[in-house]
NUKOL-570462 format. One record per residue (C-alpha): residue number from 0; residue in one letter; chain; x, y, z. Coordinates in Angstrom, 3 decimals. Layout:
REM residues N
n,res,chain,east,north,up
NUM,A,A,X,Y,Z
...
//
This chain:
REM residues 314
n,res,chain,east,north,up
0,M,A,146.295,155.686,111.367
1,T,A,147.737,152.234,112.073
2,A,A,148.034,152.886,115.792
3,Q,A,144.443,154.117,115.921
4,A,A,143.185,151.151,113.903
5,D,A,144.816,148.734,116.350
6,H,A,142.648,150.109,119.153
7,L,A,139.375,149.936,117.233
8,P,A,136.896,147.262,118.404
9,G,A,137.180,143.991,116.503
10,K,A,140.605,144.829,115.006
11,G,A,142.659,141.940,116.374
12,R,A,142.161,142.569,120.110
13,W,A,139.543,141.093,122.429
14,S,A,137.824,143.400,124.877
15,A,A,137.349,142.349,128.485
16,L,A,133.653,141.733,127.812
17,Q,A,134.409,139.509,124.824
18,R,A,136.939,137.478,126.800
19,R,A,134.465,137.063,129.624
20,E,A,131.712,135.965,127.233
21,L,A,134.104,133.492,125.597
22,G,A,135.014,132.074,129.001
23,W,A,131.359,131.548,129.947
24,A,A,130.620,130.025,126.552
25,L,A,133.485,127.532,126.920
26,L,A,132.363,126.739,130.458
27,F,A,128.839,125.872,129.340
28,L,A,130.142,123.967,126.314
29,A,A,132.671,122.015,128.374
30,P,A,130.349,119.046,129.160
31,W,A,129.491,118.657,125.477
32,I,A,133.124,119.052,124.390
33,F,A,134.211,116.468,126.967
34,G,A,131.481,114.064,125.908
35,F,A,132.285,114.527,122.218
36,I,A,136.001,113.862,122.715
37,V,A,135.551,110.887,125.051
38,F,A,132.468,109.212,123.557
39,T,A,132.573,110.200,119.857
40,A,A,135.892,111.503,118.515
41,G,A,138.022,109.181,120.654
42,P,A,136.189,105.958,119.705
43,M,A,136.132,107.030,116.052
44,L,A,139.906,107.494,115.988
45,W,A,140.413,104.205,117.844
46,S,A,138.106,102.425,115.388
47,F,A,140.008,103.954,112.461
48,Y,A,143.256,102.566,113.871
49,L,A,141.704,99.134,114.490
50,S,A,140.506,98.977,110.886
51,F,A,144.150,98.492,109.871
52,T,A,144.738,95.646,112.350
53,N,A,143.486,92.143,113.150
54,Y,A,142.436,93.190,116.661
55,D,A,140.655,90.509,118.676
56,P,A,139.667,91.471,122.249
57,L,A,140.298,87.868,123.366
58,V,A,143.881,87.875,122.053
59,E,A,146.589,90.158,123.423
60,S,A,148.671,90.522,120.249
61,V,A,147.653,93.001,117.553
62,D,A,149.151,92.819,114.062
63,F,A,149.095,95.714,111.606
64,L,A,147.490,94.563,108.334
65,G,A,147.484,97.754,106.291
66,L,A,144.593,97.844,103.823
67,R,A,143.838,94.117,103.928
68,N,A,140.673,94.543,105.983
69,Y,A,139.314,97.006,103.427
70,E,A,140.230,94.670,100.568
71,R,A,138.430,91.866,102.380
72,V,A,135.344,94.047,102.855
73,L,A,135.199,94.802,99.134
74,D,A,135.502,91.069,98.299
75,D,A,133.111,89.731,100.962
76,R,A,129.902,88.435,99.350
77,R,A,127.949,88.788,102.576
78,V,A,128.952,92.459,102.711
79,H,A,127.589,92.871,99.193
80,Q,A,124.392,91.039,100.119
81,S,A,123.861,93.019,103.313
82,L,A,124.527,96.318,101.534
83,I,A,122.037,95.436,98.774
84,N,A,119.410,94.504,101.393
85,T,A,119.991,97.764,103.247
86,V,A,119.833,99.971,100.150
87,F,A,116.733,98.150,98.868
88,V,A,114.813,98.786,102.086
89,A,A,116.051,102.393,102.210
90,V,A,114.754,102.954,98.656
91,L,A,111.336,101.655,99.730
92,Y,A,111.245,103.252,103.164
93,V,A,112.464,106.817,102.553
94,P,A,110.035,107.794,99.738
95,G,A,107.261,105.879,101.514
96,T,A,107.876,107.834,104.697
97,I,A,107.788,111.145,102.824
98,V,A,104.556,110.323,100.963
99,V,A,102.677,108.773,103.906
100,G,A,103.992,111.388,106.338
101,L,A,102.916,114.243,104.072
102,F,A,99.480,112.666,103.593
103,L,A,98.934,112.278,107.343
104,A,A,100.260,115.786,108.026
105,S,A,97.833,117.202,105.431
106,L,A,94.945,115.435,107.163
107,L,A,96.195,116.687,110.509
108,N,A,96.300,120.229,109.145
109,R,A,92.553,120.024,108.420
110,V,A,91.497,118.680,111.825
111,G,A,91.416,121.999,113.619
112,R,A,91.333,122.027,117.407
113,A,A,91.838,118.270,117.666
114,A,A,95.239,118.575,115.938
115,G,A,97.059,118.591,119.282
116,F,A,95.580,115.232,120.293
117,F,A,96.280,113.549,116.960
118,R,A,99.772,115.012,116.793
119,T,A,100.536,113.385,120.146
120,A,A,98.914,110.133,119.026
121,F,A,101.017,110.030,115.856
122,Y,A,104.213,110.690,117.783
123,L,A,103.663,108.195,120.628
124,P,A,104.963,105.171,118.633
125,N,A,108.329,106.951,118.395
126,M,A,108.603,106.606,122.171
127,T,A,108.335,102.800,121.977
128,P,A,111.696,101.030,122.519
129,A,A,113.066,99.530,119.317
130,V,A,113.237,96.011,120.771
131,A,A,109.579,96.261,121.786
132,V,A,108.686,97.344,118.238
133,G,A,110.487,94.290,116.849
134,A,A,108.667,91.986,119.280
135,L,A,105.324,93.640,118.480
136,F,A,105.711,93.133,114.744
137,L,A,106.718,89.511,115.250
138,L,A,103.105,89.115,116.387
139,L,A,101.491,91.499,113.886
140,L,A,103.282,89.940,110.881
141,N,A,102.747,86.336,111.940
142,G,A,101.677,84.393,108.849
143,Q,A,98.948,82.384,110.592
144,Q,A,97.441,84.516,113.336
145,G,A,98.942,87.971,112.831
146,L,A,96.541,90.904,112.932
147,I,A,97.749,92.217,109.561
148,N,A,97.097,88.905,107.810
149,Q,A,93.727,88.493,109.491
150,S,A,92.756,91.941,108.209
151,L,A,93.932,91.056,104.694
152,R,A,91.938,87.815,104.718
153,G,A,88.918,89.727,105.996
154,V,A,88.802,91.811,102.797
155,G,A,89.642,88.892,100.512
156,L,A,93.303,89.728,99.875
157,P,A,96.166,87.203,99.962
158,A,A,97.973,86.951,103.293
159,P,A,101.689,86.251,102.792
160,F,A,104.086,84.788,105.331
161,W,A,105.948,88.018,106.021
162,L,A,108.585,86.506,108.289
163,E,A,109.254,83.243,106.445
164,E,A,108.937,83.852,102.711
165,G,A,111.978,85.625,101.293
166,P,A,110.269,88.064,98.864
167,W,A,107.948,89.370,101.611
168,V,A,110.557,89.978,104.313
169,K,A,111.647,93.408,103.103
170,P,A,108.093,94.755,102.547
171,G,A,107.273,93.515,106.053
172,I,A,110.253,95.399,107.443
173,V,A,109.129,98.574,105.644
174,L,A,105.666,98.199,107.197
175,M,A,107.301,97.924,110.607
176,L,A,109.431,101.028,109.995
177,L,A,106.363,103.061,109.042
178,W,A,105.107,102.454,112.587
179,S,A,107.498,105.197,113.743
180,I,A,106.520,107.753,111.127
181,G,A,105.214,110.185,113.770
182,G,A,108.362,112.316,113.885
183,T,A,108.151,112.979,110.150
184,V,A,104.424,113.776,110.431
185,V,A,105.061,116.350,113.180
186,I,A,107.788,118.045,111.116
187,Y,A,105.564,118.252,108.037
188,F,A,102.618,119.471,110.106
189,A,A,104.718,122.342,111.490
190,A,A,105.893,123.206,107.968
191,L,A,102.342,123.180,106.592
192,R,A,101.198,125.580,109.293
193,N,A,103.756,128.108,108.039
194,V,A,102.578,128.145,104.421
195,P,A,101.059,131.606,103.717
196,V,A,97.267,131.340,103.495
197,E,A,97.176,134.406,101.261
198,Q,A,98.836,132.487,98.442
199,Y,A,96.116,129.842,98.517
200,E,A,93.437,132.519,98.378
201,A,A,95.116,134.313,95.475
202,S,A,95.523,131.054,93.542
203,R,A,91.828,130.209,94.003
204,L,A,90.920,133.567,92.452
205,D,A,93.137,132.654,89.501
206,G,A,91.275,129.342,89.095
207,A,A,93.956,126.998,90.435
208,T,A,92.838,123.497,91.386
209,A,A,93.706,121.837,94.710
210,W,A,96.355,119.712,93.001
211,Q,A,97.939,122.758,91.398
212,Q,A,97.982,124.526,94.782
213,F,A,99.676,121.501,96.307
214,L,A,102.353,121.315,93.601
215,H,A,103.098,125.027,93.182
216,I,A,102.463,126.419,96.681
217,T,A,102.571,123.698,99.318
218,I,A,105.528,121.660,98.069
219,P,A,107.864,124.649,97.473
220,H,A,107.129,126.113,100.908
221,I,A,107.733,122.826,102.761
222,S,A,110.618,121.679,100.542
223,G,A,113.094,122.527,103.316
224,A,A,111.285,120.173,105.717
225,I,A,111.110,117.460,103.039
226,F,A,114.829,117.820,102.392
227,F,A,115.590,117.552,106.122
228,T,A,113.521,114.376,106.547
229,L,A,115.055,112.943,103.366
230,I,A,118.549,113.180,104.850
231,I,A,117.584,112.044,108.352
232,N,A,115.514,109.068,107.185
233,T,A,118.169,108.007,104.675
234,I,A,120.835,107.931,107.388
235,Y,A,118.442,106.075,109.686
236,A,A,117.586,103.476,107.029
237,L,A,121.248,102.797,106.256
238,Q,A,121.933,102.081,109.946
239,L,A,118.972,99.807,110.737
240,F,A,119.828,97.304,113.416
241,T,A,117.839,96.958,116.637
242,E,A,114.376,96.101,115.303
243,I,A,115.810,93.812,112.614
244,Y,A,118.041,91.942,115.027
245,A,A,115.205,91.517,117.532
246,M,A,112.889,90.120,114.844
247,F,A,115.174,87.818,112.880
248,F,A,118.349,87.126,114.849
249,G,A,117.543,87.563,118.530
250,Q,A,115.546,84.398,119.277
251,Q,A,118.266,81.778,119.010
252,Q,A,118.090,81.971,115.209
253,A,A,114.379,81.087,115.240
254,Q,A,113.619,82.460,111.774
255,S,A,114.200,80.516,108.570
256,A,A,117.499,80.727,106.704
257,A,A,115.761,82.418,103.760
258,A,A,114.270,85.098,106.010
259,Q,A,117.602,85.720,107.744
260,S,A,119.308,86.060,104.377
261,E,A,116.791,88.702,103.293
262,A,A,117.040,90.470,106.666
263,L,A,120.842,90.489,106.801
264,F,A,121.392,94.234,106.898
265,Y,A,124.800,95.885,106.844
266,V,A,124.910,96.898,110.511
267,V,A,123.589,93.464,111.547
268,Y,A,126.481,91.802,109.728
269,L,A,128.870,94.360,111.222
270,F,A,127.561,93.487,114.710
271,Q,A,128.021,89.766,114.038
272,Q,A,131.616,90.303,112.972
273,A,A,132.419,92.525,115.951
274,F,A,130.596,90.887,118.874
275,Q,A,129.997,87.305,117.769
276,N,A,133.129,86.539,115.760
277,F,A,135.261,89.147,117.610
278,N,A,136.785,90.415,114.355
279,M,A,137.004,93.971,115.638
280,G,A,139.487,95.104,113.011
281,Y,A,137.339,93.832,110.156
282,A,A,134.168,95.269,111.743
283,S,A,135.913,98.650,112.107
284,A,A,136.750,98.625,108.397
285,M,A,133.080,97.861,107.660
286,A,A,132.012,100.740,109.902
287,W,A,134.271,103.200,108.116
288,L,A,133.043,102.018,104.722
289,L,A,129.464,102.699,105.872
290,F,A,130.541,106.126,107.139
291,V,A,132.014,106.986,103.734
292,V,A,128.863,105.768,101.944
293,I,A,126.589,107.859,104.192
294,V,A,128.758,110.970,103.767
295,A,A,128.819,110.511,99.981
296,I,A,125.038,110.076,99.768
297,T,A,124.472,113.099,102.009
298,I,A,126.761,115.279,99.884
299,I,A,124.893,114.210,96.736
300,Q,A,121.553,114.973,98.375
301,V,A,122.751,118.405,99.495
302,R,A,124.031,119.294,96.038
303,V,A,120.898,118.083,94.274
304,S,A,118.684,119.897,96.797
305,R,A,120.009,123.307,95.704
306,R,A,117.839,123.012,92.592
307,F,A,114.643,122.038,94.372
308,V,A,114.658,123.404,97.910
309,Y,A,113.030,126.792,98.329
310,Y,A,113.850,129.013,101.292
311,E,A,111.639,132.017,101.910
312,G,A,113.550,135.253,101.404
313,E,A,115.922,133.919,98.766
//
């Protein structure tokens, strides 16, 4: 019996066909594997090593510091400030993106044949380079002549100085981030198209209102898409850099000190330490702290989602 079992397919031996398929699979995966090792895994390991040193690219000597960089990160007030700024904007941006994106996707789902045009129109802002978005919103959020403030004055609402007054900097940044909401809208639109129409019809016969249909039919069926955008947008918000740097730090420090303090995000401060102060070891420790925070938040989101995310067929 043992000798016969050894010759059965899938019992410890690879057939010629399986070996050939494995070879082709590795061949096609080779570019990705090479790129991952050289451009992702390699730099990550190098950064992890540097986080224990005082590496300065302008100085040849490198001293091993142990955990001192991490202790310094935990004691650095500007790290605390930048992390608070980042989390605050993420708390505003992520739920706002879900709510606004779902609202626009619901409208798009009712358009009919014109949905293709509007879907493209919603997604086009995502194709705009991040630096261009930052430059655009420098004009739109201008306190004197910006289009947003002119519109607010036109309807009799107060027009704040988004880029100068500290309390308004973060809401202005959230407005800018909502410019690129098109990707979320497209995902929600695709999810809404897959909700069974029969369930809506059955609920109408039972006397369900539109709000009840939305809560008990729509939301459960698109909960997987909501969960996906929750994770993706959270990671994106915690790594904000390009637009913020272009708006507040890229014009020879043109913005006020109060605005720069409010716009000092974690990755911006990390960039300053790495490429302005050349504290590569300290910046590497900051990067790994951010990595741990993102992983921890993602794990929490995944565990919490098991109670709320509905997958058809379960």
